[in-house]
C-alpha positions in Angstrom: -17.2 -50.0 -30.4 -14.0 -49.7 -29.0 -13.3 -46.6 -31.3 -16.4 -45.0 -30.1 -15.6 -45.3 -26.4 -12.1 -43.8 -27.0 -13.5 -40.8 -29.3 -16.6 -40.3 -26.3 -13.5 -40.3 -23.2 -11.3 -38.1 -25.2 -13.9 -36.1 -25.7 -15.4 -36.3 -22.1 -11.4 -35.4 -21.4 -11.4 -32.4 -23.6 -15.0 -31.2 -22.3 -13.0 -31.3 -19.0 -10.1 -29.6 -19.6 -12.2 -26.7 -22.0 -14.5 -26.0 -18.4 -11.0 -26.0 -16.4 -9.5 -23.9 -18.8 -12.9 -21.3 -18.7 -13.0 -21.2 -14.6 -9.4 -20.2 -15.2 -9.4 -17.6 -17.1 -12.9 -16.3 -15.4 -10.8 -16.3 -12.0 -7.8 -13.9 -13.3 -10.1 -11.9 -15.0 -12.2 -10.9 -11.9 -8.6 -10.5 -10.3 -7.6 -8.3 -12.4 -10.9 -6.1 -13.0 -10.9 -5.6 -9.7 -7.8 -4.4 -9.6 -8.4 -2.0 -12.0 -10.7 -0.8 -10.4 -8.6 0.4 -7.7 -6.9 2.9 -10.1 -10.0 3.8 -12.1 -11.1 5.2 -8.6 -7.8 7.1 -9.0 -8.4 8.4 -12.2 -9.6 12.1 -13.5 -10.5 13.6 -17.3 -10.0 16.3 -19.1 -11.3 17.2 -22.3 -8.2 18.5 -24.9 -7.9 19.8 -28.4 -6.8 16.1 -29.3 -9.9 14.6 -27.3 -10.6 13.1 -23.7 -7.2 12.2 -21.3 -7.5 10.1 -18.4 -4.8 10.3 -15.8 -3.6 10.2 -12.1 -2.2 12.6 -10.6 -0.9 11.9 -7.0 1.9 13.1 -4.5 3.7 16.0 -4.1 7.2 17.4 -5.2 9.3 17.7 -8.4 6.7 16.8 -11.0 7.6 13.7 -13.4 5.3 12.8 -16.1 5.3 9.3 -17.1 4.5 7.8 -20.1 3.6 3.9 -20.2 4.5 1.3 -22.4 2.3 -1.0 -24.7 -0.6 -2.5 -23.2 -0.5 -0.4 -20.3 -2.6 3.1 -19.3 -2.8 5.1 -16.7 -2.7 2.5 -14.3 0.9 1.4 -15.5 2.4 4.9 -16.2 1.1 5.2 -12.0 2.8 1.7 -10.9 5.6 2.6 -12.4 6.3 5.7 -10.1 3.6 4.5 -7.3 6.5 4.2 -4.8 8.0 7.9 -4.9 4.8 9.9 -4.6 5.7 10.3 -1.0 8.8 12.8 -2.5 7.3 13.5 -6.1 4.3 14.1 -7.3 3.1 11.5 -10.3 0.7 12.2 -13.2 0.3 9.6 -15.0 -2.3 9.7 -17.6 -3.0 6.8 -20.7 -1.6 7.4 -24.2 -4.1 7.7 -27.4 -6.3 4.7 -27.1 -5.6 3.4 -23.9 -8.3 3.4 -21.1 -9.8 6.5 -20.7 -8.0 8.3 -23.4 -9.9 9.3 -26.9 -7.8 8.4 -30.1 -7.0 11.7 -32.1 -7.8 12.5 -35.1 -4.1 12.4 -36.5 -2.5 9.8 -33.3 0.9 10.7 -34.7 3.6 11.2 -31.5 4.0 14.9 -32.6 -0.3 14.8 -31.8 0.4 12.9 -28.2 3.1 15.2 -26.9 0.8 18.1 -27.5 -2.1 16.5 -25.9 0.4 16.2 -22.7 1.2 19.6 -22.8 -2.5 20.8 -22.8 -2.9 18.4 -19.8 0.0 20.0 -17.9 -1.4 23.5 -18.9 -4.7 22.6 -17.6 -3.2 21.4 -14.0 -1.0 24.4 -14.1 2.4 22.9 -14.1 4.9 24.7 -15.9 8.0 22.2 -16.0 8.2 18.1 -15.7 10.9 15.4 -15.5 10.1 13.2 -18.3 9.9 9.4 -17.8 9.3 6.9 -20.6 9.2 3.4 -20.4 9.5 0.7 -23.6 7.1 2.4 -26.3 6.5 5.4 -24.4 10.2 6.8 -24.9 9.1 7.7 -28.4 6.2 10.3 -26.7 8.6 11.4 -23.6 12.2 11.8 -26.0 10.0 13.9 -28.4 8.4 15.9 -25.8 12.0 16.6 -24.5 13.4 17.7 -28.0 10.0 19.8 -28.5 9.1 21.4 -25.4 13.1 21.9 -23.6 11.5 24.4 -21.9 9.0 22.1 -20.2 11.3 19.3 -19.4 13.5 19.4 -16.4 15.0 16.1 -17.1 14.7 13.2 -19.4 14.3 9.5 -17.7 13.9 6.6 -19.9 13.4 3.5 -18.6 14.0 -0.2 -20.4 12.8 2.4 -23.0 12.9 2.1 -27.2 15.3 4.3 -28.7 15.4 5.6 -32.4 17.7 4.0 -34.9 21.1 5.8 -35.1 21.4 5.5 -38.6 18.6 4.9 -41.5 17.5 1.2 -41.5 17.2 -0.9 -44.7 13.3 -1.7 -44.8 10.7 0.5 -43.6 9.0 -0.8 -40.3 5.3 -1.0 -40.5 3.8 -2.7 -37.8 5.8 -3.7 -34.8 3.7 -5.6 -31.6 1.4 -8.2 -30.6 -1.0 -8.8 -33.9 -4.4 -7.3 -33.5 -6.7 -10.4 -33.4 -4.6 -11.7 -29.8 -5.0 -8.0 -28.1 -7.9 -9.4 -26.2 -8.2 -10.4 -22.9 -9.2 -14.8 -23.4 -6.2 -15.6 -26.5 -3.7 -13.0 -25.0 -4.2 -15.1 -21.0 -3.9 -18.1 -23.5 -0.5 -17.2 -24.8 0.7 -15.8 -21.4 2.8 -19.0 -21.0 5.1 -17.8 -23.4 5.7 -14.5 -21.9 8.8 -15.9 -20.0 10.4 -17.5 -23.4 9.5 -14.9 -25.5 9.9 -11.3 -23.9 11.8 -12.8 -20.4 8.6 -11.6 -18.9 7.2 -13.6 -15.6 3.7 -15.1 -17.0 1.6 -13.0 -13.9 2.6 -10.4 -15.9 -0.8 -10.7 -17.5 -2.8 -9.9 -14.3 -1.3 -6.2 -15.0 -2.7 -5.9 -18.2 -6.2 -7.3 -18.1 -8.6 -6.4 -19.0 -7.6 -5.2 -22.3 -10.9 -4.4 -23.5 -10.1 -0.3 -23.1 -6.0 -0.8 -24.5 -6.6 -2.7 -27.6 -6.6 0.2 -29.6 -3.7 1.6 -27.7 -1.8 -1.5 -28.4 -2.6 -1.4 -32.4 -1.2 2.0 -32.6 1.9 1.5 -30.5 2.1 -1.2 -33.3 1.8 1.0 -35.9 3.3 4.1 -34.6 4.9 4.2 -31.4 7.2 1.3 -32.1 8.2 2.0 -35.8 8.3 6.4 -36.1 11.5 6.2 -34.0 13.3 4.5 -36.7 10.9 5.1 -40.1 11.6 8.9 -39.3 14.6 8.6 -37.1 16.1 12.2 -38.4 13.2 13.5 -36.0 14.1 11.9 -33.0 18.1 12.8 -32.8 18.8 12.9 -29.3 22.5 14.2 -29.6 20.4 17.6 -29.9 18.6 17.2 -26.4 19.5 20.1 -24.3 17.9 18.9 -21.4 19.8 16.0 -18.7 19.0 12.3 -19.6 19.4 9.4 -17.9 19.0 6.2 -19.6 18.4 2.8 -17.5 18.4 -0.4 -19.0 19.3 -4.0 -18.6 21.4 -5.9 -20.7 19.4 -9.3 -21.3 16.2 -7.0 -22.3 14.4 -8.9 -24.8 12.0 -6.4 -25.8 13.9 -3.0 -26.0 17.4 -2.6 -27.7 20.3 -2.8 -24.7 22.6 -1.9 -28.1 20.7 0.9 -28.7 20.5 2.5 -25.6 24.5 2.0 -24.8 25.0 3.9 -28.4 22.9 6.9 -27.3 24.5 7.1 -23.9 27.9 7.7 -25.7 25.9 10.4 -28.3 23.8 12.3 -25.8 25.6 15.8 -24.5 24.6 15.2 -21.1 23.5 11.7 -19.9 24.0 9.7 -16.7 24.0 5.5 -17.7 22.6 2.8 -15.7 23.2 -0.3 -16.7 22.0 -3.5 -15.2 23.3 -6.8 -16.0 20.1 -8.9 -15.6 16.2 -7.5 -14.7 14.8 -8.1 -18.1 12.2 -5.7 -19.6 10.6 -5.1 -15.8 14.5 -4.8 -14.5 13.4 -6.8 -11.8 15.9 -7.3 -9.0 17.4 -3.6 -9.6 14.8 -1.4 -7.2 18.0 -0.3 -5.2 20.3 0.6 -7.7 17.7 2.4 -10.0 16.0 4.4 -6.4 19.8 5.8 -6.2 20.4 6.7 -9.6 16.9 8.4 -9.5 17.2 10.2 -6.8 20.6 11.5 -7.2 19.3 12.8 -10.4 16.7 14.6 -10.1 18.1 16.2 -7.7 21.8 17.2 -9.2 20.8 20.6 -8.2 
């Protein structure tokens, strides 16, 4: 009897705990969905030869094309520069597989670049500053290499970088497993964001809902996060003919600071803004970054 009673008590505790977890998850998902809806209301869509692309276009002034990172979308691409729309025009599209954007038949980095070129053509925009964050760095770098005539400058913000030399092993998948790239699993593991990624647990509210991001995350893990190593020779930034601004924190756990520092010495016209702390989101460095950002764009 005592054993049965203990089992019943433990079962009751587990049921209560499960109910609490479900309630907390649903509340957070609801809040995140309401947040995302405000961005959906800003978004526009165009058809390209690579499929549908959805973007936010806001602000006036010099145009900045924002290439978001993994787990992103047009909302995060916009958020990166949302405080700058009084002075700049921000074009913030979703990359392949992210909210509102299709997956091209050949979803390569080059195809993503050409999709962005078609988007700019549709908006009658000739030249832009291209900004790449995290996994979006691959697209931003390739855009500047393939289309210097469309690029006023390249800004790499806590970005990934190409390998300096050929790696020993080919990368096949670099990112979260597909199975956890859904709302509940990602939310459940979000307390590990700090120790694993150096990001606050509350960051989960910026990437949910994940239903429209899943395909993009998997594509980034297979392509964007591997291509700059596996095909490093196609990302030789020493051949860049446009001005480059690199902003990176030494304690970034997701994007290699050492690569940022090494490439800053190889790029012909490069400004390197190094921050001691801030992690992958560059927390606490807004003043320093804004000053460098404005000086870079208004250098002429």
